[in-house]
HTML snippet that shows the backbone in 3Dmol.js (N, CA, C, O; Angstrom):
<script src="https://3Dmol.org/build/3Dmol-min.js"></script>
<div id="view" style="width:600px;height:400px;position:relative"></div>
<script>
const pdb = `
ATOM      1  N   MET A   1      82.563 130.913  80.172  1.00  0.00           N
ATOM      2  CA  MET A   1      81.774 129.963  79.600  1.00  0.00           C
ATOM      3  C   MET A   1      81.525 129.145  80.721  1.00  0.00           C
ATOM      4  O   MET A   1      80.376 128.794  80.988  1.00  0.00           O
ATOM      5  N   THR A   2      82.492 128.811  81.398  1.00  0.00           N
ATOM      6  CA  THR A   2      82.123 127.627  82.090  1.00  0.00           C
ATOM      7  C   THR A   2      81.055 128.636  83.628  1.00  0.00           C
ATOM      8  O   THR A   2      80.258 128.067  84.374  1.00  0.00           O
ATOM      9  N   GLY A   3      81.372 130.002  83.677  1.00  0.00           N
ATOM     10  CA  GLY A   3      80.502 130.173  84.757  1.00  0.00           C
ATOM     11  C   GLY A   3      79.079 130.284  84.601  1.00  0.00           C
ATOM     12  O   GLY A   3      78.424 130.758  85.529  1.00  0.00           O
ATOM     13  N   TRP A   4      78.506 129.898  83.517  1.00  0.00           N
ATOM     14  CA  TRP A   4      77.160 128.944  83.599  1.00  0.00           C
ATOM     15  C   TRP A   4      76.839 128.670  84.483  1.00  0.00           C
ATOM     16  O   TRP A   4      76.215 128.982  85.497  1.00  0.00           O
ATOM     17  N   LEU A   5      77.776 127.429  83.603  1.00  0.00           N
ATOM     18  CA  LEU A   5      77.842 125.685  83.732  1.00  0.00           C
ATOM     19  C   LEU A   5      78.003 125.581  85.406  1.00  0.00           C
ATOM     20  O   LEU A   5      77.202 124.770  85.871  1.00  0.00           O
ATOM     21  N   VAL A   6      79.148 126.438  86.744  1.00  0.00           N
ATOM     22  CA  VAL A   6      78.685 126.199  87.889  1.00  0.00           C
ATOM     23  C   VAL A   6      77.673 127.239  88.547  1.00  0.00           C
ATOM     24  O   VAL A   6      77.072 126.765  89.512  1.00  0.00           O
ATOM     25  N   GLU A   7      77.433 128.247  88.303  1.00  0.00           N
ATOM     26  CA  GLU A   7      75.912 128.324  88.676  1.00  0.00           C
ATOM     27  C   GLU A   7      74.962 127.785  88.552  1.00  0.00           C
ATOM     28  O   GLU A   7      74.190 127.851  89.508  1.00  0.00           O
ATOM     29  N   GLY A   8      74.588 127.092  87.493  1.00  0.00           N
ATOM     30  CA  GLY A   8      73.520 126.369  86.991  1.00  0.00           C
ATOM     31  C   GLY A   8      74.509 124.711  88.041  1.00  0.00           C
ATOM     32  O   GLY A   8      74.005 123.643  87.695  1.00  0.00           O
ATOM     33  N   ALA A   9      75.073 124.629  88.553  1.00  0.00           N
ATOM     34  CA  ALA A   9      74.868 123.260  89.278  1.00  0.00           C
ATOM     35  C   ALA A   9      74.616 123.595  90.787  1.00  0.00           C
ATOM     36  O   ALA A   9      74.260 122.789  91.647  1.00  0.00           O
ATOM     37  N   GLY A  10      74.922 125.235  90.989  1.00  0.00           N
ATOM     38  CA  GLY A  10      74.672 125.732  92.948  1.00  0.00           C
ATOM     39  C   GLY A  10      73.085 125.156  92.746  1.00  0.00           C
ATOM     40  O   GLY A  10      72.579 124.490  93.650  1.00  0.00           O
ATOM     41  N   THR A  11      72.311 125.465  91.464  1.00  0.00           N
ATOM     42  CA  THR A  11      70.932 125.568  92.029  1.00  0.00           C
ATOM     43  C   THR A  11      70.312 123.694  92.287  1.00  0.00           C
ATOM     44  O   THR A  11      69.172 123.343  92.589  1.00  0.00           O
ATOM     45  N   VAL A  12      71.365 122.931  92.069  1.00  0.00           N
ATOM     46  CA  VAL A  12      70.727 121.536  92.070  1.00  0.00           C
ATOM     47  C   VAL A  12      70.075 121.703  93.753  1.00  0.00           C
ATOM     48  O   VAL A  12      70.816 122.370  94.476  1.00  0.00           O
ATOM     49  N   GLY A  13      68.604 121.096  94.523  1.00  0.00           N
ATOM     50  CA  GLY A  13      68.035 121.394  95.526  1.00  0.00           C
ATOM     51  C   GLY A  13      69.225 119.923  96.331  1.00  0.00           C
ATOM     52  O   GLY A  13      70.285 119.393  95.999  1.00  0.00           O
ATOM     53  N   VAL A  14      68.402 119.801  97.306  1.00  0.00           N
ATOM     54  CA  VAL A  14      68.968 118.526  98.526  1.00  0.00           C
ATOM     55  C   VAL A  14      67.968 117.397  98.082  1.00  0.00           C
ATOM     56  O   VAL A  14      66.796 117.496  97.719  1.00  0.00           O
ATOM     57  N   GLY A  15      68.678 116.429  98.201  1.00  0.00           N
ATOM     58  CA  GLY A  15      68.020 115.265  97.563  1.00  0.00           C
ATOM     59  C   GLY A  15      67.427 114.813  99.198  1.00  0.00           C
ATOM     60  O   GLY A  15      67.269 115.633 100.102  1.00  0.00           O
ATOM     61  N   THR A  16      67.143 113.273  99.317  1.00  0.00           N
ATOM     62  CA  THR A  16      66.010 112.838  99.847  1.00  0.00           C
ATOM     63  C   THR A  16      66.770 111.738 100.461  1.00  0.00           C
ATOM     64  O   THR A  16      66.565 110.884  99.598  1.00  0.00           O
ATOM     65  N   TYR A  17      67.555 111.115 101.405  1.00  0.00           N
ATOM     66  CA  TYR A  17      68.387 109.860 101.560  1.00  0.00           C
ATOM     67  C   TYR A  17      68.029 109.148 102.335  1.00  0.00           C
ATOM     68  O   TYR A  17      67.481 109.673 103.304  1.00  0.00           O
ATOM     69  N   PHE A  18      68.114 108.034 102.324  1.00  0.00           N
ATOM     70  CA  PHE A  18      67.567 106.932 103.223  1.00  0.00           C
ATOM     71  C   PHE A  18      68.907 106.282 104.151  1.00  0.00           C
ATOM     72  O   PHE A  18      69.887 105.997 103.463  1.00  0.00           O
ATOM     73  N   GLY A  19      69.002 106.082 105.323  1.00  0.00           N
ATOM     74  CA  GLY A  19      69.941 104.832 105.834  1.00  0.00           C
ATOM     75  C   GLY A  19      69.355 104.311 107.132  1.00  0.00           C
ATOM     76  O   GLY A  19      68.555 104.624 108.014  1.00  0.00           O
ATOM     77  N   TRP A  20      70.436 103.059 106.664  1.00  0.00           N
ATOM     78  CA  TRP A  20      70.432 101.971 107.665  1.00  0.00           C
ATOM     79  C   TRP A  20      71.985 101.800 108.108  1.00  0.00           C
ATOM     80  O   TRP A  20      73.025 101.640 107.469  1.00  0.00           O
ATOM     81  N   ASP A  21      71.656 101.912 109.573  1.00  0.00           N
ATOM     82  CA  ASP A  21      72.792 102.159 110.378  1.00  0.00           C
ATOM     83  C   ASP A  21      74.222 102.858 110.051  1.00  0.00           C
ATOM     84  O   ASP A  21      74.440 103.897 110.673  1.00  0.00           O
ATOM     85  N   GLY A  22      75.302 102.375 109.078  1.00  0.00           N
ATOM     86  CA  GLY A  22      76.264 102.833 108.041  1.00  0.00           C
ATOM     87  C   GLY A  22      76.353 103.389 106.653  1.00  0.00           C
ATOM     88  O   GLY A  22      76.957 104.362 106.201  1.00  0.00           O
ATOM     89  N   PHE A  23      75.411 102.298 105.993  1.00  0.00           N
ATOM     90  CA  PHE A  23      74.876 102.564 104.727  1.00  0.00           C
ATOM     91  C   PHE A  23      73.572 103.979 104.660  1.00  0.00           C
ATOM     92  O   PHE A  23      72.583 104.115 105.381  1.00  0.00           O
ATOM     93  N   THR A  24      74.026 104.800 103.603  1.00  0.00           N
ATOM     94  CA  THR A  24      72.911 106.138 102.927  1.00  0.00           C
ATOM     95  C   THR A  24      73.234 106.210 101.731  1.00  0.00           C
ATOM     96  O   THR A  24      74.339 106.337 101.204  1.00  0.00           O
ATOM     97  N   ILE A  25      71.796 106.086 101.138  1.00  0.00           N
ATOM     98  CA  ILE A  25      72.053 106.244  99.448  1.00  0.00           C
ATOM     99  C   ILE A  25      70.757 107.324  99.345  1.00  0.00           C
ATOM    100  O   ILE A  25      69.842 107.483 100.153  1.00  0.00           O
ATOM    101  N   GLN A  26      70.972 107.905  98.256  1.00  0.00           N
ATOM    102  CA  GLN A  26      69.828 109.079  97.955  1.00  0.00           C
ATOM    103  C   GLN A  26      68.784 108.023  97.175  1.00  0.00           C
ATOM    104  O   GLN A  26      68.917 106.902  96.686  1.00  0.00           O
ATOM    105  N   SER A  27      67.560 109.074  97.332  1.00  0.00           N
ATOM    106  CA  SER A  27      66.446 108.179  96.745  1.00  0.00           C
ATOM    107  C   SER A  27      66.427 108.094  95.354  1.00  0.00           C
ATOM    108  O   SER A  27      65.793 107.179  94.831  1.00  0.00           O
ATOM    109  N   GLY A  28      67.160 109.091  94.525  1.00  0.00           N
ATOM    110  CA  GLY A  28      67.223 108.695  92.481  1.00  0.00           C
ATOM    111  C   GLY A  28      68.498 107.698  92.842  1.00  0.00           C
ATOM    112  O   GLY A  28      68.048 106.702  92.276  1.00  0.00           O
ATOM    113  N   ASN A  29      69.185 107.459  93.133  1.00  0.00           N
ATOM    114  CA  ASN A  29      70.095 106.399  92.930  1.00  0.00           C
ATOM    115  C   ASN A  29      69.266 104.992  93.582  1.00  0.00           C
ATOM    116  O   ASN A  29      69.153 103.922  92.984  1.00  0.00           O
ATOM    117  N   LEU A  30      68.846 105.233  94.655  1.00  0.00           N
ATOM    118  CA  LEU A  30      67.966 104.145  95.087  1.00  0.00           C
ATOM    119  C   LEU A  30      66.948 103.321  93.714  1.00  0.00           C
ATOM    120  O   LEU A  30      67.331 102.303  93.136  1.00  0.00           O
ATOM    121  N   ILE A  31      65.778 103.961  93.445  1.00  0.00           N
ATOM    122  CA  ILE A  31      65.435 104.146  92.610  1.00  0.00           C
ATOM    123  C   ILE A  31      66.140 103.018  91.147  1.00  0.00           C
ATOM    124  O   ILE A  31      65.788 101.882  90.829  1.00  0.00           O
ATOM    125  N   VAL A  32      67.067 103.794  90.616  1.00  0.00           N
ATOM    126  CA  VAL A  32      67.559 103.429  89.796  1.00  0.00           C
ATOM    127  C   VAL A  32      68.547 102.200  89.719  1.00  0.00           C
ATOM    128  O   VAL A  32      68.864 101.661  88.659  1.00  0.00           O
ATOM    129  N   ILE A  33      69.119 101.714  91.312  1.00  0.00           N
ATOM    130  CA  ILE A  33      69.646 100.368  91.281  1.00  0.00           C
ATOM    131  C   ILE A  33      68.201  99.235  91.098  1.00  0.00           C
ATOM    132  O   ILE A  33      68.002  98.188  90.482  1.00  0.00           O
ATOM    133  N   LEU A  34      67.353 100.165  92.046  1.00  0.00           N
ATOM    134  CA  LEU A  34      66.222  98.814  92.003  1.00  0.00           C
ATOM    135  C   LEU A  34      65.702  98.749  90.522  1.00  0.00           C
ATOM    136  O   LEU A  34      65.295  97.591  90.618  1.00  0.00           O
ATOM    137  N   VAL A  35      65.548  98.921  89.866  1.00  0.00           N
ATOM    138  CA  VAL A  35      65.141  99.130  88.226  1.00  0.00           C
ATOM    139  C   VAL A  35      66.181  97.923  87.456  1.00  0.00           C
ATOM    140  O   VAL A  35      65.967  96.908  86.793  1.00  0.00           O
ATOM    141  N   MET A  36      67.569  98.741  88.009  1.00  0.00           N
ATOM    142  CA  MET A  36      68.626  97.565  87.537  1.00  0.00           C
ATOM    143  C   MET A  36      68.677  96.442  87.770  1.00  0.00           C
ATOM    144  O   MET A  36      68.976  95.565  86.960  1.00  0.00           O
ATOM    145  N   ILE A  37      68.307  96.251  89.261  1.00  0.00           N
ATOM    146  CA  ILE A  37      68.079  94.824  89.467  1.00  0.00           C
ATOM    147  C   ILE A  37      66.714  93.943  88.952  1.00  0.00           C
ATOM    148  O   ILE A  37      66.529  92.732  88.839  1.00  0.00           O
ATOM    149  N   ILE A  38      65.920  95.021  88.718  1.00  0.00           N
ATOM    150  CA  ILE A  38      64.576  94.264  88.267  1.00  0.00           C
ATOM    151  C   ILE A  38      64.796  93.606  86.879  1.00  0.00           C
ATOM    152  O   ILE A  38      64.478  92.434  86.679  1.00  0.00           O
ATOM    153  N   LEU A  39      65.372  94.428  85.891  1.00  0.00           N
ATOM    154  CA  LEU A  39      65.637  93.828  84.539  1.00  0.00           C
ATOM    155  C   LEU A  39      66.512  93.086  84.407  1.00  0.00           C
ATOM    156  O   LEU A  39      66.446  92.648  83.258  1.00  0.00           O
ATOM    157  N   PHE A  40      67.413  92.625  84.984  1.00  0.00           N
ATOM    158  CA  PHE A  40      68.464  92.152  85.323  1.00  0.00           C
ATOM    159  C   PHE A  40      67.856  90.774  85.752  1.00  0.00           C
ATOM    160  O   PHE A  40      68.644  89.833  85.661  1.00  0.00           O
ATOM    161  N   VAL A  41      66.413  90.443  86.270  1.00  0.00           N
ATOM    162  CA  VAL A  41      65.548  89.141  87.156  1.00  0.00           C
ATOM    163  C   VAL A  41      64.955  89.112  85.532  1.00  0.00           C
ATOM    164  O   VAL A  41      65.017  87.942  85.154  1.00  0.00           O
ATOM    165  N   LEU A  42      64.528  89.799  84.692  1.00  0.00           N
ATOM    166  CA  LEU A  42      63.441  89.658  84.112  1.00  0.00           C
ATOM    167  C   LEU A  42      64.374  89.114  82.305  1.00  0.00           C
ATOM    168  O   LEU A  42      64.056  88.534  81.267  1.00  0.00           O
ATOM    169  N   ALA A  43      65.665  89.805  82.933  1.00  0.00           N
ATOM    170  CA  ALA A  43      66.441  88.752  81.171  1.00  0.00           C
ATOM    171  C   ALA A  43      66.736  87.520  81.600  1.00  0.00           C
ATOM    172  O   ALA A  43      67.213  86.680  80.837  1.00  0.00           O
ATOM    173  N   LEU A  44      66.449  87.250  83.043  1.00  0.00           N
ATOM    174  CA  LEU A  44      66.980  85.913  83.405  1.00  0.00           C
ATOM    175  C   LEU A  44      66.104  85.168  83.063  1.00  0.00           C
ATOM    176  O   LEU A  44      66.429  84.151  82.451  1.00  0.00           O
ATOM    177  N   ILE A  45      64.476  85.475  83.392  1.00  0.00           N
ATOM    178  CA  ILE A  45      63.658  84.796  83.758  1.00  0.00           C
ATOM    179  C   ILE A  45      62.875  84.774  81.943  1.00  0.00           C
ATOM    180  O   ILE A  45      62.433  83.776  81.372  1.00  0.00           O
ATOM    181  N   VAL A  46      62.924  86.142  81.424  1.00  0.00           N
ATOM    182  CA  VAL A  46      62.052  86.047  80.070  1.00  0.00           C
ATOM    183  C   VAL A  46      62.930  85.212  78.809  1.00  0.00           C
ATOM    184  O   VAL A  46      64.069  85.642  78.630  1.00  0.00           O
ATOM    185  N   PRO A  47      62.560  84.247  78.073  1.00  0.00           N
ATOM    186  CA  PRO A  47      62.721  83.568  76.699  1.00  0.00           C
ATOM    187  C   PRO A  47      63.294  84.850  75.630  1.00  0.00           C
ATOM    188  O   PRO A  47      62.918  85.967  75.273  1.00  0.00           O
ATOM    189  N   PHE A  48      64.425  83.928  75.387  1.00  0.00           N
ATOM    190  CA  PHE A  48      64.899  85.022  73.878  1.00  0.00           C
ATOM    191  C   PHE A  48      63.689  84.460  73.045  1.00  0.00           C
ATOM    192  O   PHE A  48      63.315  83.293  73.166  1.00  0.00           O
ATOM    193  N   PRO A  49      63.032  85.468  72.092  1.00  0.00           N
ATOM    194  CA  PRO A  49      62.407  84.999  71.359  1.00  0.00           C
ATOM    195  C   PRO A  49      63.151  83.936  70.048  1.00  0.00           C
ATOM    196  O   PRO A  49      64.361  83.857  69.837  1.00  0.00           O
ATOM    197  N   GLY A  50      62.106  83.219  69.317  1.00  0.00           N
ATOM    198  CA  GLY A  50      62.680  82.127  68.849  1.00  0.00           C
ATOM    199  C   GLY A  50      63.618  81.074  69.274  1.00  0.00           C
ATOM    200  O   GLY A  50      64.382  80.371  68.613  1.00  0.00           O
ATOM    201  N   GLY A  51      63.310  81.150  70.869  1.00  0.00           N
ATOM    202  CA  GLY A  51      64.855  80.715  71.182  1.00  0.00           C
ATOM    203  C   GLY A  51      64.500  78.433  71.332  1.00  0.00           C
ATOM    204  O   GLY A  51      65.186  77.417  71.443  1.00  0.00           O
ATOM    205  N   LYS A  52      62.899  78.846  71.218  1.00  0.00           N
ATOM    206  CA  LYS A  52      62.798  77.393  71.334  1.00  0.00           C
ATOM    207  C   LYS A  52      62.640  76.588  70.030  1.00  0.00           C
ATOM    208  O   LYS A  52      62.429  75.375  70.065  1.00  0.00           O
ATOM    209  N   ARG A  53      62.757  77.349  68.758  1.00  0.00           N
ATOM    210  CA  ARG A  53      62.835  76.653  67.430  1.00  0.00           C
ATOM    211  C   ARG A  53      63.938  75.882  67.212  1.00  0.00           C
ATOM    212  O   ARG A  53      63.680  74.771  66.749  1.00  0.00           O
ATOM    213  N   ARG A  54      65.469  76.210  67.465  1.00  0.00           N
ATOM    214  CA  ARG A  54      66.238  75.617  67.365  1.00  0.00           C
ATOM    215  C   ARG A  54      66.468  74.008  68.161  1.00  0.00           C
ATOM    216  O   ARG A  54      66.029  73.789  69.290  1.00  0.00           O
ATOM    217  N   LYS A  55      67.120  73.124  67.460  1.00  0.00           N
ATOM    218  CA  LYS A  55      67.342  72.323  67.792  1.00  0.00           C
ATOM    219  C   LYS A  55      68.752  71.491  68.018  1.00  0.00           C
ATOM    220  O   LYS A  55      68.731  70.367  68.519  1.00  0.00           O
TER     221      LYS A  55
END
`;
const viewer = $3Dmol.createViewer("view");
viewer.addModel(pdb, "pdb");
viewer.setStyle({}, {cartoon: {color: "spectrum"}});
viewer.zoomTo();
viewer.render();
</script>
């Protein structure tokens, strides 16, 4: 039952890695981190809907 899972995991290709000095990150992980940072900054900047109606 788990044989097909192990065989499927072996077919994953090699990713693209970026490195600066002792720091190395895969391109897919870098994209995810950048999107999370952008969403965090937008959550701080964009106001809540209806937030100005409260007194």
